C-alpha positions in Angstrom: 257.5 45.5 -78.3 258.3 42.7 -80.7 257.6 40.2 -78.0 254.1 41.7 -77.4 253.3 41.6 -81.1 254.4 38.0 -81.4 252.3 37.0 -78.3 249.3 38.9 -79.9 249.7 37.0 -83.1 249.9 33.7 -81.3 246.9 34.5 -79.2 244.9 35.4 -82.3 245.7 32.0 -83.7 245.4 29.8 -80.6 242.4 31.3 -78.7 239.8 30.8 -81.5 240.8 27.2 -81.8 240.5 26.6 -78.0 237.3 28.6 -77.7 235.5 26.7 -80.5 235.8 23.4 -78.7 233.7 23.7 -75.5 231.3 21.0 -76.7 234.2 18.6 -77.3 235.5 19.3 -73.8 232.0 18.5 -72.4 232.0 15.2 -74.3 235.4 14.2 -72.9 234.2 15.0 -69.4 231.0 12.8 -69.9 233.1 9.9 -71.1 235.5 10.2 -68.2 232.7 10.5 -65.7 230.9 7.4 -67.1 234.0 5.3 -67.0 234.7 6.4 -63.4 231.2 5.6 -62.3 231.4 2.2 -64.1 234.7 1.4 -62.2 233.1 2.3 -58.9 230.1 0.1 -59.7 232.4 -2.8 -60.6 234.2 -2.4 -57.2 230.7 -2.4 -55.5 229.9 -5.7 -57.3 233.3 -7.2 -56.4 232.7 -6.5 -52.7 229.0 -7.4 -52.6 228.3 -9.8 -55.4 225.7 -7.6 -57.2 225.3 -4.1 -58.6 223.0 -1.6 -56.9 219.4 -1.8 -58.0 217.9 0.9 -60.2 215.9 2.1 -57.2 219.0 2.3 -55.1 220.7 4.2 -57.9 224.1 5.7 -58.0 223.6 7.0 -54.5 224.5 3.5 -53.4 228.1 4.4 -54.2 228.2 7.1 -51.6 225.7 6.0 -48.9 225.1 2.4 -47.9 221.7 1.3 -49.2 219.1 0.2 -46.6 216.6 -1.2 -49.1 217.0 -4.7 -50.6 219.3 -5.9 -51.8 221.3 -4.6 -48.8 225.1 -5.0 -49.4 226.9 -7.0 -46.8 230.4 -5.9 -47.6 229.8 -2.2 -48.4 233.0 -0.2 -48.2 232.8 2.0 -45.1 233.9 5.2 -46.8 231.9 4.5 -50.0 233.0 4.0 -53.5 233.1 7.6 -54.6 233.1 10.8 -52.6 230.4 12.5 -54.7 228.3 11.4 -57.7 229.4 13.8 -60.5 227.0 16.0 -62.4 227.1 16.0 -66.2 228.6 19.1 -68.0 225.0 20.4 -68.7 224.2 20.4 -65.0 222.0 17.3 -64.8 222.4 14.1 -62.9 223.7 10.9 -64.6 221.1 8.3 -65.1 221.5 4.7 -64.0 219.5 1.6 -64.9 220.3 -1.9 -63.7 218.4 -4.4 -65.9 219.3 -7.8 -64.6 223.0 -6.8 -64.1 223.1 -5.2 -67.5 224.0 -1.6 -66.5 223.2 1.6 -68.4 225.0 4.7 -67.1 224.2 7.8 -69.2 223.7 11.5 -69.6 220.8 12.9 -71.6 223.4 15.2 -73.2 223.0 18.8 -74.2 219.3 18.6 -74.7 218.7 17.3 -71.2 215.9 15.0 -72.1 215.2 11.5 -73.3 215.6 11.0 -77.1 217.9 13.9 -77.4 221.2 12.0 -78.1 222.0 10.2 -74.9 225.6 9.5 -74.1 226.1 6.3 -72.3 228.4 3.4 -71.5 227.1 1.6 -74.5 228.1 4.2 -77.0 230.9 6.4 -75.6 233.5 4.7 -77.7 231.5 4.7 -80.9 231.7 8.5 -81.4 234.6 9.7 -83.4 236.3 13.1 -82.8 234.6 14.5 -85.9 231.2 13.7 -84.4 232.0 15.7 -81.3 233.2 18.9 -82.9 
């Protein structure tokens, strides 16, 4: 009986702290996904000498592009199995502007101008900004 009471008290303390952080967990996932995509893109460039074009998009990491620039040394099994979906159920965005890459999610609002989370700002947000 005492053990049940102790577990109940611990649950009453711990569960609210865990349950109040789903947005923080989503932010961590976005950051991990973006870094993973960036690593795959870097491997693509290492093999082929260039990043996929904006038109080829992130799909170039899973399926060999047939539109120019066509990679000559594309890895036969691709660079990732699947392109992840952001925690809000949307696809990650990709822009290649003269080899300056932008990989990002539109975030919780799901639209442009709503607080994009991208490879240019994922390290600038502190933990207090996330919670």
